[in-house]
DRENMISE-296537 format. One record per atom (N, C-alpha, C): residue in three letters; atom name; x, y, z; residue number from 1; chain. Coordinates in nm, 2 decimals, always signed. Layout:
<recs>
   type   atom       xx       yy       zz   seq   mol
    Ala     CA        X        Y        Z   NUM     A
...
</recs>
This chain:
<recs>
   type   atom       xx       yy       zz   seq   mol
    Unk      N    +0.40    +1.77    -1.40     1     A
    Unk     CA    +0.31    +1.75    -1.29     1     A
    Unk      C    +0.31    +1.60    -1.25     1     A
    Unk      N    +0.32    +1.57    -1.12     2     A
    Unk     CA    +0.32    +1.44    -1.07     2     A
    Unk      C    +0.18    +1.38    -1.05     2     A
    Unk      N    +0.17    +1.25    -1.07     3     A
    Unk     CA    +0.05    +1.19    -1.06     3     A
    Unk      C    +0.01    +1.18    -0.91     3     A
    Unk      N    -0.12    +1.19    -0.88     4     A
    Unk     CA    -0.17    +1.18    -0.74     4     A
    Unk      C    -0.15    +1.04    -0.69     4     A
    Unk      N    -0.12    +1.02    -0.57     5     A
    Unk     CA    -0.10    +0.89    -0.51     5     A
    Unk      C    -0.23    +0.82    -0.48     5     A
    Unk      N    -0.34    +0.90    -0.47     6     A
    Unk     CA    -0.47    +0.84    -0.45     6     A
    Unk      C    -0.56    +0.88    -0.56     6     A
    Unk      N    -0.63    +0.78    -0.62     7     A
    Unk     CA    -0.73    +0.80    -0.72     7     A
    Unk      C    -0.86    +0.85    -0.65     7     A
    Unk      N    -0.90    +0.97    -0.67     8     A
    Unk     CA    -1.00    +1.03    -0.59     8     A
    Unk      C    -1.14    +0.97    -0.61     8     A
    Unk      N    -1.17    +0.93    -0.73     9     A
    Unk     CA    -1.31    +0.87    -0.75     9     A
    Unk      C    -1.32    +0.74    -0.66     9     A
    Unk      N    -1.22    +0.66    -0.65    10     A
    Unk     CA    -1.22    +0.54    -0.57    10     A
    Unk      C    -1.23    +0.58    -0.42    10     A
    Unk      N    -1.15    +0.68    -0.38    11     A
    Unk     CA    -1.16    +0.72    -0.24    11     A
    Unk      C    -1.30    +0.78    -0.21    11     A
    Unk      N    -1.35    +0.86    -0.29    12     A
    Unk     CA    -1.48    +0.92    -0.27    12     A
    Unk      C    -1.59    +0.82    -0.27    12     A
    Unk      N    -1.58    +0.72    -0.35    13     A
    Unk     CA    -1.68    +0.61    -0.35    13     A
    Unk      C    -1.67    +0.53    -0.22    13     A
    Unk      N    -1.55    +0.51    -0.17    14     A
    Unk     CA    -1.54    +0.44    -0.04    14     A
    Unk      C    -1.60    +0.53    +0.07    14     A
    Unk      N    -1.58    +0.66    +0.07    15     A
    Unk     CA    -1.64    +0.74    +0.17    15     A
    Unk      C    -1.80    +0.74    +0.16    15     A
    Unk      N    -1.85    +0.74    +0.04    16     A
    Unk     CA    -1.99    +0.74    +0.02    16     A
    Unk      C    -2.05    +0.60    +0.07    16     A
    Unk      N    -1.98    +0.50    +0.04    17     A
    Unk     CA    -2.03    +0.36    +0.08    17     A
    Unk      C    -2.01    +0.33    +0.23    17     A
    Unk      N    -1.89    +0.36    +0.28    18     A
    Unk     CA    -1.86    +0.32    +0.42    18     A
    Unk      C    -1.89    +0.44    +0.52    18     A
    Unk      N    -1.89    +0.56    +0.47    19     A
    Unk     CA    -1.91    +0.67    +0.57    19     A
    Unk      C    -1.78    +0.73    +0.60    19     A
    Unk      N    -1.78    +0.86    +0.61    20     A
    Unk     CA    -1.65    +0.94    +0.64    20     A
    Unk      C    -1.58    +0.90    +0.76    20     A
    Unk      N    -1.65    +0.88    +0.87    21     A
    Unk     CA    -1.59    +0.84    +1.00    21     A
    Unk      C    -1.52    +0.71    +0.99    21     A
    Unk      N    -1.59    +0.61    +0.93    22     A
    Unk     CA    -1.53    +0.48    +0.92    22     A
    Unk      C    -1.41    +0.48    +0.83    22     A
    Unk      N    -1.41    +0.56    +0.72    23     A
    Unk     CA    -1.30    +0.57    +0.63    23     A
    Unk      C    -1.18    +0.62    +0.71    23     A
    Unk      N    -1.20    +0.72    +0.80    24     A
    Unk     CA    -1.09    +0.77    +0.88    24     A
    Unk      C    -1.03    +0.65    +0.96    24     A
    Unk      N    -1.11    +0.57    +1.02    25     A
    Unk     CA    -1.06    +0.45    +1.10    25     A
    Unk      C    -0.99    +0.36    +1.01    25     A
    Unk      N    -1.04    +0.33    +0.89    26     A
    Unk     CA    -0.97    +0.24    +0.79    26     A
    Unk      C    -0.83    +0.30    +0.76    26     A
    Unk      N    -0.83    +0.43    +0.73    27     A
    Unk     CA    -0.70    +0.49    +0.69    27     A
    Unk      C    -0.60    +0.48    +0.81    27     A
    Unk      N    -0.65    +0.51    +0.93    28     A
    Unk     CA    -0.56    +0.51    +1.04    28     A
    Unk      C    -0.50    +0.36    +1.06    28     A
    Unk      N    -0.59    +0.26    +1.04    29     A
    Unk     CA    -0.54    +0.13    +1.05    29     A
    Unk      C    -0.44    +0.09    +0.95    29     A
    Unk      N    -0.47    +0.14    +0.82    30     A
    Unk     CA    -0.37    +0.12    +0.71    30     A
    Unk      C    -0.24    +0.18    +0.74    30     A
    Unk      N    -0.24    +0.31    +0.79    31     A
    Unk     CA    -0.12    +0.38    +0.82    31     A
    Unk      C    -0.04    +0.31    +0.94    31     A
    Unk      N    -0.11    +0.24    +1.03    32     A
    Unk     CA    -0.04    +0.17    +1.13    32     A
    Unk      C    +0.02    +0.04    +1.08    32     A
    Unk      N    -0.06    -0.03    +1.00    33     A
    Unk     CA    -0.02    -0.17    +0.96    33     A
    Unk      C    +0.07    -0.17    +0.83    33     A
    Unk      N    +0.06    -0.08    +0.74    34     A
    Unk     CA    +0.14    -0.09    +0.62    34     A
    Unk      C    +0.29    -0.08    +0.64    34     A
    Unk      N    +0.34    +0.00    +0.74    35     A
    Unk     CA    +0.49    +0.00    +0.76    35     A
    Unk      C    +0.54    -0.14    +0.80    35     A
    Unk      N    +0.45    -0.21    +0.88    36     A
    Unk     CA    +0.49    -0.35    +0.92    36     A
    Unk      C    +0.49    -0.44    +0.79    36     A
    Unk      N    +0.40    -0.42    +0.70    37     A
    Unk     CA    +0.40    -0.50    +0.58    37     A
    Unk      C    +0.53    -0.48    +0.50    37     A
    Unk      N    +0.57    -0.35    +0.49    38     A
    Unk     CA    +0.69    -0.32    +0.42    38     A
    Unk      C    +0.81    -0.38    +0.49    38     A
    Unk      N    +0.81    -0.38    +0.62    39     A
    Unk     CA    +0.92    -0.45    +0.70    39     A
    Unk      C    +0.92    -0.60    +0.67    39     A
    Unk      N    +0.80    -0.66    +0.67    40     A
    Unk     CA    +0.80    -0.80    +0.64    40     A
    Unk      C    +0.85    -0.83    +0.50    40     A
    Unk      N    +0.82    -0.75    +0.40    41     A
    Unk     CA    +0.87    -0.76    +0.27    41     A
    Unk      C    +1.03    -0.76    +0.27    41     A
    Unk      N    +1.08    -0.67    +0.33    42     A
    Unk     CA    +1.23    -0.66    +0.34    42     A
    Unk      C    +1.29    -0.78    +0.41    42     A
    Unk      N    +1.23    -0.81    +0.53    43     A
    Unk     CA    +1.28    -0.92    +0.61    43     A
    Unk      C    +1.27    -1.06    +0.54    43     A
    Unk      N    +1.15    -1.08    +0.48    44     A
    Unk     CA    +1.13    -1.21    +0.42    44     A
    Unk      C    +1.21    -1.22    +0.29    44     A
    Unk      N    +1.24    -1.11    +0.22    45     A
    Unk     CA    +1.33    -1.12    +0.11    45     A
    Unk      C    +1.47    -1.16    +0.16    45     A
    Unk      N    +1.52    -1.09    +0.26    46     A
    Unk     CA    +1.65    -1.12    +0.32    46     A
    Unk      C    +1.66    -1.27    +0.37    46     A
    Unk      N    +1.55    -1.32    +0.42    47     A
    Unk     CA    +1.55    -1.46    +0.48    47     A
    Unk      C    +1.51    -1.56    +0.37    47     A
    Unk      N    +1.47    -1.52    +0.25    48     A
    Unk     CA    +1.43    -1.61    +0.15    48     A
    Unk      C    +1.30    -1.68    +0.18    48     A
    Unk      N    +1.21    -1.62    +0.25    49     A
    Unk     CA    +1.08    -1.67    +0.29    49     A
    Unk      C    +0.98    -1.63    +0.18    49     A
    Unk      N    +0.96    -1.70    +0.08    50     A
    Unk     CA    +0.88    -1.67    -0.03    50     A
    Unk      C    +0.73    -1.65    +0.01    50     A
    Unk      N    +0.68    -1.74    +0.10    51     A
    Unk     CA    +0.54    -1.73    +0.13    51     A
    Unk      C    +0.51    -1.61    +0.21    51     A
    Unk      N    +0.59    -1.57    +0.31    52     A
    Unk     CA    +0.57    -1.45    +0.39    52     A
    Unk      C    +0.58    -1.33    +0.30    52     A
    Unk      N    +0.67    -1.33    +0.20    53     A
    Unk     CA    +0.69    -1.22    +0.10    53     A
    Unk      C    +0.56    -1.21    +0.02    53     A
    Unk      N    +0.51    -1.32    -0.03    54     A
    Unk     CA    +0.39    -1.31    -0.11    54     A
    Unk      C    +0.27    -1.26    -0.03    54     A
    Unk      N    +0.25    -1.31    +0.09    55     A
    Unk     CA    +0.14    -1.27    +0.17    55     A
    Unk      C    +0.15    -1.12    +0.20    55     A
    Unk      N    +0.26    -1.07    +0.24    56     A
    Unk     CA    +0.28    -0.93    +0.27    56     A
    Unk      C    +0.25    -0.84    +0.15    56     A
    Unk      N    +0.30    -0.88    +0.03    57     A
    Unk     CA    +0.27    -0.81    -0.09    57     A
    Unk      C    +0.13    -0.81    -0.13    57     A
    Unk      N    +0.06    -0.93    -0.11    58     A
    Unk     CA    -0.08    -0.94    -0.14    58     A
    Unk      C    -0.16    -0.85    -0.05    58     A
    Unk      N    -0.13    -0.85    +0.08    59     A
    Unk     CA    -0.21    -0.76    +0.18    59     A
    Unk      C    -0.19    -0.62    +0.15    59     A
    Unk      N    -0.07    -0.58    +0.12    60     A
    Unk     CA    -0.04    -0.44    +0.08    60     A
    Unk      C    -0.12    -0.40    -0.04    60     A
    Unk      N    -0.12    -0.49    -0.14    61     A
    Unk     CA    -0.19    -0.46    -0.27    61     A
    Unk      C    -0.34    -0.44    -0.24    61     A
    Unk      N    -0.40    -0.54    -0.17    62     A
    Unk     CA    -0.54    -0.53    -0.14    62     A
    Unk      C    -0.58    -0.41    -0.07    62     A
    Unk      N    -0.51    -0.38    +0.04    63     A
    Unk     CA    -0.54    -0.26    +0.12    63     A
    Unk      C    -0.52    -0.13    +0.04    63     A
    Unk      N    -0.42    -0.13    -0.04    64     A
    Unk     CA    -0.40    -0.01    -0.12    64     A
    Unk      C    -0.51    +0.02    -0.22    64     A
    Unk      N    -0.56    -0.09    -0.28    65     A
    Unk     CA    -0.67    -0.08    -0.38    65     A
    Unk      C    -0.80    -0.02    -0.31    65     A
    Unk      N    -0.82    -0.05    -0.19    66     A
    Unk     CA    -0.93    -0.01    -0.11    66     A
    Unk      C    -0.94    +0.15    -0.11    66     A
    Unk      N    -0.83    +0.21    -0.10    67     A
    Unk     CA    -0.82    +0.36    -0.09    67     A
    Unk      C    -0.80    +0.43    -0.23    67     A
    Unk      N    -0.77    +0.35    -0.33    68     A
    Unk     CA    -0.74    +0.41    -0.46    68     A
    Unk      C    -0.59    +0.44    -0.48    68     A
    Unk      N    -0.51    +0.38    -0.40    69     A
    Unk     CA    -0.36    +0.40    -0.41    69     A
    Unk      C    -0.31    +0.31    -0.52    69     A
    Unk      N    -0.34    +0.34    -0.64    70     A
    Unk     CA    -0.33    +0.25    -0.76    70     A
    Unk      C    -0.18    +0.22    -0.79    70     A
    Unk      N    -0.10    +0.32    -0.78    71     A
    Unk     CA    +0.05    +0.30    -0.81    71     A
    Unk      C    +0.11    +0.21    -0.71    71     A
    Unk      N    +0.08    +0.23    -0.58    72     A
    Unk     CA    +0.12    +0.15    -0.47    72     A
    Unk      C    +0.07    +0.00    -0.49    72     A
    Unk      N    -0.06    -0.01    -0.52    73     A
    Unk     CA    -0.11    -0.14    -0.54    73     A
    Unk      C    -0.05    -0.21    -0.66    73     A
    Unk      N    -0.02    -0.14    -0.77    74     A
    Unk     CA    +0.04    -0.20    -0.88    74     A
    Unk      C    +0.18    -0.25    -0.85    74     A
    Unk      N    +0.26    -0.17    -0.78    75     A
    Unk     CA    +0.39    -0.22    -0.74    75     A
    Unk      C    +0.38    -0.34    -0.65    75     A
    Unk      N    +0.29    -0.34    -0.55    76     A
    Unk     CA    +0.28    -0.45    -0.46    76     A
    Unk      C    +0.23    -0.58    -0.54    76     A
    Unk      N    +0.15    -0.56    -0.64    77     A
    Unk     CA    +0.10    -0.67    -0.72    77     A
    Unk      C    +0.22    -0.73    -0.80    77     A
    Unk      N    +0.30    -0.65    -0.85    78     A
    Unk     CA    +0.42    -0.69    -0.93    78     A
    Unk      C    +0.51    -0.78    -0.84    78     A
    Unk      N    +0.52    -0.73    -0.71    79     A
    Unk     CA    +0.60    -0.81    -0.62    79     A
    Unk      C    +0.54    -0.94    -0.58    79     A
    Unk      N    +0.40    -0.94    -0.56    80     A
    Unk     CA    +0.33    -1.06    -0.53    80     A
    Unk      C    +0.34    -1.16    -0.64    80     A
    Unk      N    +0.32    -1.12    -0.76    81     A
    Unk     CA    +0.33    -1.21    -0.88    81     A
    Unk      C    +0.47    -1.25    -0.91    81     A
    Unk      N    +0.57    -1.16    -0.90    82     A
    Unk     CA    +0.71    -1.19    -0.93    82     A
    Unk      C    +0.78    -1.27    -0.82    82     A
    Unk      N    +0.73    -1.26    -0.70    83     A
    Unk     CA    +0.79    -1.33    -0.59    83     A
    Unk      C    +0.94    -1.29    -0.56    83     A
    Unk      N    +1.00    -1.37    -0.48    84     A
    Unk     CA    +1.14    -1.34    -0.44    84     A
    Unk      C    +1.23    -1.33    -0.55    84     A
    Unk      N    +1.22    -1.42    -0.65    85     A
    Unk     CA    +1.31    -1.43    -0.76    85     A
    Unk      C    +1.32    -1.30    -0.84    85     A
    Unk      N    +1.21    -1.23    -0.84    86     A
    Unk     CA    +1.20    -1.10    -0.92    86     A
    Unk      C    +1.22    -0.98    -0.84    86     A
    Unk      N    +1.22    -0.99    -0.70    87     A
    Unk     CA    +1.22    -0.87    -0.61    87     A
    Unk      C    +1.37    -0.82    -0.60    87     A
    Unk      N    +1.38    -0.69    -0.61    88     A
    Unk     CA    +1.51    -0.62    -0.59    88     A
    Unk      C    +1.50    -0.52    -0.48    88     A
    Unk      N    +1.61    -0.49    -0.42    89     A
    Unk     CA    +1.61    -0.38    -0.32    89     A
    Unk      C    +1.55    -0.25    -0.38    89     A
    Unk      N    +1.58    -0.22    -0.50    90     A
    Unk     CA    +1.53    -0.10    -0.56    90     A
    Unk      C    +1.38    -0.10    -0.57    90     A
    Unk      N    +1.32    -0.22    -0.60    91     A
    Unk     CA    +1.17    -0.22    -0.61    91     A
    Unk      C    +1.11    -0.20    -0.47    91     A
    Unk      N    +1.18    -0.25    -0.36    92     A
    Unk     CA    +1.13    -0.23    -0.23    92     A
    Unk      C    +1.14    -0.08    -0.19    92     A
    Unk      N    +1.25    -0.02    -0.23    93     A
    Unk     CA    +1.27    +0.13    -0.21    93     A
    Unk      C    +1.16    +0.21    -0.28    93     A
    Unk      N    +1.13    +0.17    -0.40    94     A
    Unk     CA    +1.03    +0.24    -0.48    94     A
    Unk      C    +0.89    +0.22    -0.41    94     A
    Unk      N    +0.87    +0.10    -0.37    95     A
    Unk     CA    +0.74    +0.07    -0.30    95     A
    Unk      C    +0.73    +0.15    -0.17    95     A
    Unk      N    +0.83    +0.16    -0.10    96     A
    Unk     CA    +0.83    +0.25    +0.03    96     A
    Unk      C    +0.80    +0.39    -0.01    96     A
    Unk      N    +0.86    +0.44    -0.11    97     A
    Unk     CA    +0.84    +0.58    -0.16    97     A
    Unk      C    +0.69    +0.60    -0.20    97     A
    Unk      N    +0.64    +0.50    -0.27    98     A
    Unk     CA    +0.50    +0.51    -0.31    98     A
    Unk      C    +0.41    +0.51    -0.19    98     A
    Unk      N    +0.44    +0.42    -0.09    99     A
    Unk     CA    +0.36    +0.42    +0.03    99     A
    Unk      C    +0.37    +0.56    +0.10    99     A
    Unk      N    +0.49    +0.62    +0.11   100     A
    Unk     CA    +0.50    +0.75    +0.18   100     A
    Unk      C    +0.41    +0.85    +0.11   100     A
    Unk      N    +0.41    +0.85    -0.02   101     A
    Unk     CA    +0.32    +0.95    -0.09   101     A
    Unk      C    +0.18    +0.92    -0.07   101     A
    Unk      N    +0.14    +0.79    -0.07   102     A
    Unk     CA    +0.00    +0.76    -0.05   102     A
    Unk      C    -0.04    +0.79    +0.09   102     A
    Unk      N    +0.05    +0.76    +0.19   103     A
    Unk     CA    +0.02    +0.79    +0.33   103     A
    Unk      C    +0.00    +0.94    +0.35   103     A
    Unk      N    +0.08    +1.02    +0.29   104     A
    Unk     CA    +0.07    +1.17    +0.31   104     A
    Unk      C    -0.06    +1.22    +0.25   104     A
    Unk      N    -0.10    +1.17    +0.14   105     A
    Unk     CA    -0.23    +1.21    +0.07   105     A
    Unk      C    -0.34    +1.16    +0.16   105     A
    Unk      N    -0.34    +1.04    +0.21   106     A
    Unk     CA    -0.45    +0.99    +0.29   106     A
    Unk      C    -0.46    +1.07    +0.42   106     A
    Unk      N    -0.35    +1.10    +0.48   107     A
    Unk     CA    -0.36    +1.18    +0.60   107     A
    Unk      C    -0.42    +1.32    +0.57   107     A
    Unk      N    -0.38    +1.38    +0.46   108     A
    Unk     CA    -0.44    +1.50    +0.42   108     A
    Unk      C    -0.59    +1.50    +0.39   108     A
    Unk      N    -0.63    +1.38    +0.33   109     A
    Unk     CA    -0.78    +1.37    +0.30   109     A
    Unk      C    -0.86    +1.34    +0.43   109     A
    Unk      N    -0.80    +1.28    +0.53   110     A
    Unk     CA    -0.88    +1.23    +0.64   110     A
    Unk      C    -0.86    +1.32    +0.77   110     A
    Unk      N    -0.75    +1.39    +0.77   111     A
    Unk     CA    -0.71    +1.46    +0.90   111     A
    Unk      C    -0.68    +1.61    +0.87   111     A
    Unk      N    -0.75    +1.66    +0.77   112     A
    Unk     CA    -0.73    +1.80    +0.73   112     A
    Unk      C    -0.80    +1.90    +0.82   112     A
</recs>
């Protein structure tokens, strides 16, 4: 059995606190912005721009935690803390796969 991409108690707490309609808006914004963050990670790694890499990883981590996407947040945190020196293409591929899983679950939770 695979682990869920979204930790439901965190997501339900967000819904209770912020309201269901606002959570839909938050999720939609995340789904629009996160692919750009992933692109910045790839581009900044290729360009050797450590600061842009760190900022993108930090933003992705923080936004992921909001929704309970704990695996995605953990991977982004590792990239944020490890920086360019520790980042590999494989890590970015795994991050993208985790994002895809989280995005699919979030879509199912908010647009069902």
